C-alpha positions in Angstrom: -31.8 -79.2 -17.4 -34.3 -81.8 -18.5 -31.9 -84.1 -20.2 -28.1 -84.7 -20.2 -27.9 -83.6 -23.8 -28.7 -80.0 -22.7 -25.4 -79.8 -20.8 -23.0 -77.2 -22.4 -20.2 -74.8 -21.4 -22.7 -72.4 -19.7 -24.3 -75.1 -17.5 -23.2 -74.6 -13.9 -21.9 -77.4 -11.7 -24.7 -76.7 -9.2 -27.3 -77.2 -11.9 -25.7 -80.5 -13.0 -25.6 -81.8 -9.5 -29.2 -80.9 -8.8 -30.2 -82.6 -12.1 -28.3 -85.8 -11.2 -29.3 -85.7 -7.5 -33.0 -85.8 -8.4 -32.5 -88.9 -10.5 -30.6 -90.5 -7.7 -33.2 -89.6 -5.1 -36.0 -91.0 -7.3 -34.0 -94.2 -7.6 -33.5 -93.9 -11.4 -29.9 -94.6 -10.6 -29.0 -97.1 -7.9 -25.5 -98.1 -9.0 -22.6 -95.9 -10.1 -22.1 -97.8 -13.3 -25.6 -96.8 -14.5 -25.0 -93.2 -13.6 -21.7 -93.1 -15.4 -23.2 -94.7 -18.5 -25.8 -92.0 -18.5 -23.3 -89.1 -18.2 -20.8 -90.6 -20.7 -21.4 -87.8 -23.3 -20.1 -85.1 -20.8 -17.2 -87.0 -19.3 -14.9 -85.0 -21.6 -15.5 -81.9 -19.5 -12.9 -82.0 -16.6 -15.1 -79.7 -14.4 -17.9 -82.3 -14.2 -15.6 -84.9 -12.4 -16.1 -83.2 -9.1 -19.9 -83.2 -9.6 -19.7 -86.9 -10.5 -17.9 -87.7 -7.2 -20.4 -85.7 -5.2 -23.2 -87.6 -6.9 -21.5 -90.9 -6.1 -21.4 -89.9 -2.4 -25.2 -89.2 -2.5 -25.8 -92.5 -4.3 -23.7 -94.3 -1.8 -25.5 -92.8 1.2 -28.9 -93.7 -0.2 -28.2 -97.2 -1.5 -25.3 -98.8 0.3 -27.1 -99.3 3.6 -24.8 -101.0 6.1 -21.7 -99.8 4.1 -22.9 -96.2 3.5 -20.1 -94.9 5.7 -17.4 -96.9 4.0 -14.9 -94.7 2.1 -12.0 -95.3 -0.2 -9.4 -93.6 2.0 -10.5 -94.7 5.5 -11.4 -98.3 4.7 -9.0 -99.4 2.0 -9.0 -103.1 2.9 -12.8 -103.3 3.0 -13.0 -101.2 -0.2 -10.8 -103.7 -2.0 -12.9 -106.6 -1.0 -16.4 -105.1 -1.3 -16.4 -102.7 -4.2 -16.1 -103.1 -7.9 -14.0 -100.0 -8.7 -14.6 -97.8 -11.7 -11.7 -97.5 -14.2 -12.0 -93.8 -14.5 -13.0 -93.0 -10.9 -11.0 -95.4 -8.7 -12.5 -93.8 -5.6 -16.0 -94.7 -6.8 -17.7 -98.0 -7.9 -20.4 -100.5 -7.3 -21.0 -102.5 -4.1 -20.8 -106.2 -4.6 -24.1 -108.1 -3.9 -22.6 -111.5 -3.2 -19.4 -111.9 -1.2 -17.9 -115.4 -1.2 -14.5 -114.3 -0.2 -12.1 -115.4 2.6 -11.1 -111.9 3.6 -14.3 -110.9 5.3 -15.2 -111.1 8.9 -18.4 -110.3 10.9 -18.5 -109.5 14.6 -21.7 -109.4 16.6 -21.8 -107.6 19.9 -24.4 -107.4 22.6 -24.4 -105.0 25.6 -25.2 -106.6 29.0 -27.6 -104.7 31.2 -29.1 -102.6 28.4 -32.8 -103.3 29.4 -32.1 -102.5 33.1 -30.3 -99.3 32.1 -33.3 -98.2 30.0 -35.7 -99.0 32.9 -33.4 -97.1 35.4 -33.2 -94.1 33.0 -37.0 -93.6 32.5 -36.8 -90.3 34.4 -33.5 -89.3 32.8 -34.0 -89.6 29.1 -30.8 -87.7 28.3 -28.8 -90.7 29.5 -30.7 -92.9 27.0 -30.0 -90.4 24.3 -26.3 -90.4 25.3 -26.1 -94.2 25.1 -27.9 -94.1 21.7 -25.3 -91.6 20.5 -22.4 -93.7 21.8 -23.7 -96.9 20.1 -24.2 -95.2 16.8 -21.7 -92.4 16.5 -18.9 -93.5 18.8 -18.9 -97.1 17.8 -18.8 -96.0 14.1 -15.8 -93.8 14.9 -13.9 -96.6 16.7 -14.7 -99.0 13.8 -13.3 -96.5 11.3 -10.1 -96.3 13.4 -9.9 -100.1 13.0 -10.6 -100.0 9.2 -14.1 -101.6 9.8 -17.7 -100.6 9.4 -20.4 -101.0 12.0 -24.1 -100.6 12.5 -26.5 -100.8 15.5 -29.3 -103.3 15.3 -32.3 -104.1 17.5 -31.6 -102.0 20.6 -28.5 -103.4 22.3 -26.9 -105.3 19.3 -24.1 -104.1 17.1 -22.7 -105.6 13.9 -19.2 -104.9 12.6 -17.7 -106.0 9.3 -13.9 -106.1 8.8 -11.5 -107.2 6.0 -9.0 -109.1 8.2 -9.0 -111.2 11.3 -6.7 -108.8 13.0 -9.1 -105.9 12.3 -12.1 -107.9 13.5 -10.5 -108.8 16.8 -9.0 -105.3 17.3 -12.3 -103.5 16.7 -14.2 -105.9 19.0 -11.8 -105.3 21.8 -11.7 -101.6 21.1 -15.6 -101.5 21.5 -15.3 -103.5 24.7 -12.7 -100.9 25.9 -15.0 -98.0 25.2 -18.0 -99.5 27.0 -16.0 -101.1 29.8 -13.7 -98.2 30.4 -10.7 -100.5 30.0 -7.6 -100.3 27.8 -6.9 -103.7 26.5 -6.1 -102.5 22.9 -3.6 -100.0 24.2 -2.9 -98.6 20.7 -2.3 -94.8 20.4 -3.9 -94.8 17.0 -7.2 -96.2 18.3 -8.9 -93.8 20.7 -11.4 -95.6 22.9 -11.6 -93.1 25.7 -15.1 -91.7 26.3 -15.8 -88.1 25.4 -18.4 -85.5 26.5 -21.6 -86.8 28.1 -20.6 -90.4 27.5 -18.2 -90.2 30.4 -21.3 -90.2 32.7 -22.5 -93.5 31.4 -22.0 -96.6 33.6 -19.5 -99.3 32.8 -21.1 -101.9 30.4 -19.9 -105.5 29.8 -20.3 -107.0 26.3 -20.5 -110.4 24.8 -19.2 -110.8 21.2 -18.9 -113.5 18.5 -16.6 -113.2 15.4 -16.7 -115.4 12.4 -15.4 -115.3 8.8 -12.3 -116.0 6.8 -13.9 -118.9 5.0 -15.2 -119.0 1.4 -17.7 -121.7 2.4 -19.7 -119.1 4.4 -20.9 -116.5 1.9 -22.3 -113.1 2.9 -25.1 -111.5 0.8 -25.7 -107.8 0.5 -29.4 -107.2 -0.1 -30.9 -104.5 -2.5 -31.2 -102.2 0.5 -27.6 -102.7 1.5 -28.4 -104.9 4.5 -26.5 -108.1 5.4 -27.8 -111.7 5.1 -26.4 -115.2 5.0 -25.0 -117.9 7.2 -21.9 -115.9 8.1 -24.1 -113.4 9.9 -26.2 -116.1 11.6 -23.1 -118.0 12.8 -21.6 -114.8 14.2 -24.8 -114.3 16.2 -24.6 -117.9 17.5 -21.1 -117.3 18.7 -22.2 -114.2 20.5 -25.0 -116.2 22.2 -22.5 -118.8 23.2 -20.2 -116.1 24.7 -23.3 -114.8 26.6 -24.0 -118.4 27.8 -20.5 -118.8 29.1 -20.5 -115.4 30.9 -23.7 -113.4 31.2 -22.2 -110.8 33.5 -18.7 -110.3 32.2 -17.3 -109.4 28.8 -16.3 -112.4 26.7 -15.4 -112.9 23.0 -16.0 -116.2 21.1 -14.6 -116.7 17.7 -14.5 -119.3 15.0 -11.3 -121.3 14.9 -10.7 -120.0 11.3 -10.5 -116.5 12.7 -7.7 -117.5 15.1 -5.8 -119.3 12.4 -6.0 -116.3 10.1 -5.1 -113.9 12.9 -1.9 -115.9 13.5 -1.0 -115.9 9.8 -1.6 -112.1 9.5 0.8 -111.4 12.4 3.7 -113.6 11.4 5.7 -110.7 10.0 4.0 -107.4 10.8 2.6 -107.7 14.3 -0.3 -105.7 15.6 -0.3 -104.1 19.1 -2.3 -107.0 20.5 0.5 -109.4 19.6 3.3 -107.0 20.5 1.8 -106.4 24.0 0.8 -110.1 24.4 -2.7 -108.8 25.1 -4.7 -111.8 23.9 -4.5 -115.6 24.2 -6.7 -117.8 22.0 -8.2 -120.6 24.2 -9.5 -123.6 22.2 -13.1 -124.3 23.2 -13.9 -127.2 21.0 -16.8 -127.5 18.6 -20.4 -126.2 18.9 -23.2 -127.4 16.7 -25.4 -124.8 14.9 -28.2 -125.9 12.6 -26.4 -129.1 11.6 -23.0 -127.5 11.1 -20.1 -128.0 13.5 -18.1 -124.9 14.2 -14.7 -125.2 15.8 -14.4 -122.3 18.3 -11.9 -120.4 20.4 -12.3 -117.9 23.2 -10.3 -114.6 23.1 -8.8 -114.4 26.6 -7.8 -110.8 27.3 -8.2 -110.4 31.0 -5.0 -111.1 33.0 -6.9 -112.9 35.8 -8.2 -115.4 33.2 -4.8 -116.2 31.7 -4.6 -119.2 34.0 -6.6 -121.1 31.3 -3.5 -121.4 29.3 -2.2 -123.9 31.9 -5.0 -126.5 31.2 -5.4 -126.0 27.5 -3.4 -129.2 26.8 -5.8 -131.3 29.0 -8.9 -129.7 27.4 -7.5 -130.3 23.9 -7.0 -134.0 24.7 -10.6 -134.2 25.9 -11.7 -132.7 22.6 -9.7 -135.3 20.7 -11.1 -138.2 22.7 -14.7 -136.9 22.3 -14.2 -136.5 18.6 -12.9 -140.0 18.3 -15.7 -141.4 20.5 -13.2 -143.0 23.0 -15.9 -143.6 25.7 -14.4 -146.8 27.0 -11.8 -145.1 29.2 -10.1 -142.1 27.6 -13.0 -139.6 27.9 -13.6 -140.3 31.6 -9.9 -140.2 32.3 -9.3 -137.0 30.3 -12.3 -135.3 31.9 -11.1 -136.1 35.4 -7.5 -135.1 34.6 -8.9 -131.8 33.3 -10.9 -131.2 36.5 -8.0 -132.0 38.6 -5.7 -129.7 36.7 -8.2 -126.9 36.9 -8.4 -127.3 40.7 -4.6 -126.9 40.8 -4.3 -123.7 38.9 -7.6 -121.8 39.5 -7.9 -119.3 42.4 -8.2 -120.9 45.8 -11.7 -121.7 47.1 -13.3 -123.2 50.1 -16.9 -124.3 50.4 -19.2 -126.3 52.6 -21.3 -128.8 50.5 -25.0 -129.2 51.2 -24.2 -132.7 52.5 -20.9 -134.4 53.3 -19.2 -136.0 50.3 -17.2 -139.1 51.1 -16.7 -137.9 54.6 -15.6 -134.4 53.5 -17.3 -131.6 55.4 -15.6 -128.8 53.4 -14.2 -128.8 49.9 -11.0 -126.9 48.9 -8.8 -127.1 45.9 -6.9 -130.0 47.5 -9.9 -132.0 48.6 -11.5 -131.5 45.1 -8.4 -133.1 43.6 -8.7 -135.9 46.1 -12.3 -136.5 44.9 -10.9 -136.6 41.3 -8.4 -139.2 42.3 -11.1 -141.3 43.9 -13.3 -141.0 40.8 -10.5 -142.1 38.6 -9.7 -145.0 40.8 -13.4 -146.1 40.8 -13.4 -146.1 37.0 -10.0 -147.4 36.0 -8.9 -149.7 38.9 -12.1 -150.8 40.7 -14.2 -151.0 37.6 -17.0 -149.6 39.7 -18.9 -147.7 37.0 -22.0 -146.8 39.0 -19.8 -145.2 41.6 -17.7 -143.4 38.9 -20.8 -141.9 37.5 -22.0 -140.9 41.0 -18.7 -139.1 41.4 -19.5 -137.1 38.2 -22.9 -136.1 39.7 -21.2 -135.0 43.0 -18.5 -133.1 41.2 -21.2 -131.2 39.2 -22.9 -130.2 42.4 -19.6 -128.9 43.8 -18.7 -127.0 40.6 -22.0 -125.3 40.8 -21.0 -123.8 44.1 -17.5 -122.8 43.2 -17.4 -119.0 42.4 -16.1 -118.2 38.9 -15.6 -121.8 37.8 -15.1 -122.0 34.0 -18.5 -122.5 32.4 -17.1 -124.3 29.4 -15.6 -127.1 31.5 -18.9 -127.3 33.4 -20.8 -127.8 30.1 -18.5 -130.7 29.2 -18.7 -132.3 32.6 -22.5 -132.2 32.4 -22.5 -133.4 28.7 -20.2 -136.4 29.5 -22.1 -137.3 32.6 -25.4 -137.4 30.7 -23.9 -139.9 28.2 -22.6 -142.2 30.9 -25.9 -142.0 32.7 -27.5 -143.5 29.5 -25.5 -146.7 30.1 -26.2 -147.2 33.8 -29.6 -148.7 33.7 -28.7 -151.5 31.3 -25.4 -152.1 33.0 -26.9 -152.5 36.4 -29.6 -154.7 35.1 -27.0 -157.0 33.6 -24.9 -157.0 36.7 -27.9 -157.7 38.9 -28.9 -160.6 36.8 -25.4 -162.1 37.3 -25.6 -161.4 41.0 -28.9 -163.4 41.1 -27.2 -166.3 39.4 -24.1 -166.3 41.6 -25.6 -165.3 44.9 -24.3 -168.5 46.6 -20.7 -167.7 45.6 -20.9 -164.0 46.4 -22.7 -164.1 49.8 -21.4 -166.3 52.6 -22.9 -167.3 55.9 -25.2 -164.6 57.3 -25.0 -162.5 54.2 -26.5 -165.3 52.1 -29.5 -165.6 54.5 -29.8 -161.8 54.6 -29.7 -161.6 50.8 -32.6 -163.9 50.4 -34.5 -162.3 53.2 -33.7 -158.8 51.9 -35.5 -159.3 48.6 -38.6 -158.2 50.5 -36.8 -155.3 52.1 -35.8 -152.9 49.4 -33.4 -150.8 51.4 -31.2 -153.7 52.7 -31.5 -155.4 49.3 -30.1 -152.4 47.5 -27.2 -152.2 49.9 -26.4 -155.9 49.3 -26.7 -155.4 45.6 -24.2 -152.6 45.8 -21.9 -154.9 47.7 -22.5 -157.6 45.1 -21.6 -155.3 42.2 -18.2 -154.8 43.8 -17.5 -158.5 44.3 -14.6 -160.0 42.4 -16.9 -163.0 41.7 -18.8 -160.9 39.2 -16.7 -161.4 36.1 -16.1 -159.3 33.0 -17.5 -156.0 34.4 -15.3 -154.0 32.1 -16.2 -156.1 29.1 -19.9 -155.6 29.8 -19.4 -151.8 30.3 -17.4 -151.5 27.1 -19.9 -153.6 25.1 -22.7 -151.3 26.2 -20.6 -148.3 25.0 -20.2 -149.9 21.6 -23.9 -150.9 21.4 -25.0 -147.3 22.2 -22.4 -145.5 20.1 -25.0 -143.5 18.2 -26.5 -142.1 21.4 -23.0 -141.2 22.7 -22.1 -138.7 20.0 -21.5 -135.5 21.8 -21.2 -131.9 20.7 -22.2 -128.7 22.4 -25.2 -127.1 20.7 -25.8 -123.4 20.3 -28.9 -122.0 18.7 -32.6 -122.5 18.6 -33.8 -126.1 19.4 
């Protein structure tokens, strides 16, 4: 055949398929609608319908890129969202090129220790081939179980697209189960157990980020079937944030919209994750990415980390206070309450600080809470703001030494401390000026003589200044501190940033 008009009753199906296949391979037809228009004159022959569907499979494999493995029967939800179906052939159609729909989710995953594994396997390349097979074939198989499609990108990265929040969370956990040799999904219809040579691979941890479920974050499918758009980039940022929070253990960060949609989808028909109470969504506040604030959650799936549920209320209150810029008192109070509550519920610890802290030679959960009480007293009762900020510095040093301390809380402690540090210099200068003016009232007897003599002796002078700052003679300390907060409100805006600087 050289033209479709030559088709007749004696033309074999094989000849027709070869004819159409050549045109598909040479890119004369890139979309099914164009192929169907071309073969319109012979559609009246029932026997050509099978050839048309085989031709569609070839066209899909060559032109759909990321979605080449998607099929009508195995990915019905995705098919409905991504494909413009043909009226005569409902199992065929054209892939959409712009997807501004709410029912689309992207998960980005990264394997920890991939580079080290490659270096260790230099003399055993079969292990590298096995991991390559697992990341391509096995992850694709698991994704299909979860009604999703996946693709490996840039070595240790994997991208997964799903048509529901439940599918997105489920497939991400299933992939973590496969590489971590765990069984968090615990669904008989989703097989995550390793098979064949993959059983010899070591346990791998993964970080993951999931975003989607929002029409304001469109996804674009390029001419080659690749993905592009903010949705993909924000998923990558969430994965990076998950890696920042835990570089050695598996962790999943998601956009808040994903959690909200997951809850809606499981109100009536519940997935195995909900039935088995496998996951808990822990509110982690907002992160900034390229000028956009993304409300986030962590998917907590390890039993040993479920203690986070117990301080979610305190953390949420801190988020609210930060959002409303309540720097005068609420933010400090909420932060200290959060730290104290964390010390109550987290696993027991005992450490020896590098130097004694307020007379404490060792720090345990109980003594950490005592430091929190002292810090709160310094800020709210004594109005000793320099000491209150010093407590934050000391608490940060201690937290750095506590094994397994939640990284998210640490980030907020550091972020809040930096903002209060901004005020200290101006605050102390103003207080010191008032001390100078009221030195006669503050210092009596020998202290007054020592004060004037100490101006030339910096060490003693600083001690006396500290004493003066605490004196009740110094008026309106709180007013001064609060006024500085108002004057520096623009510098105190605080959000966690994720992404390139």
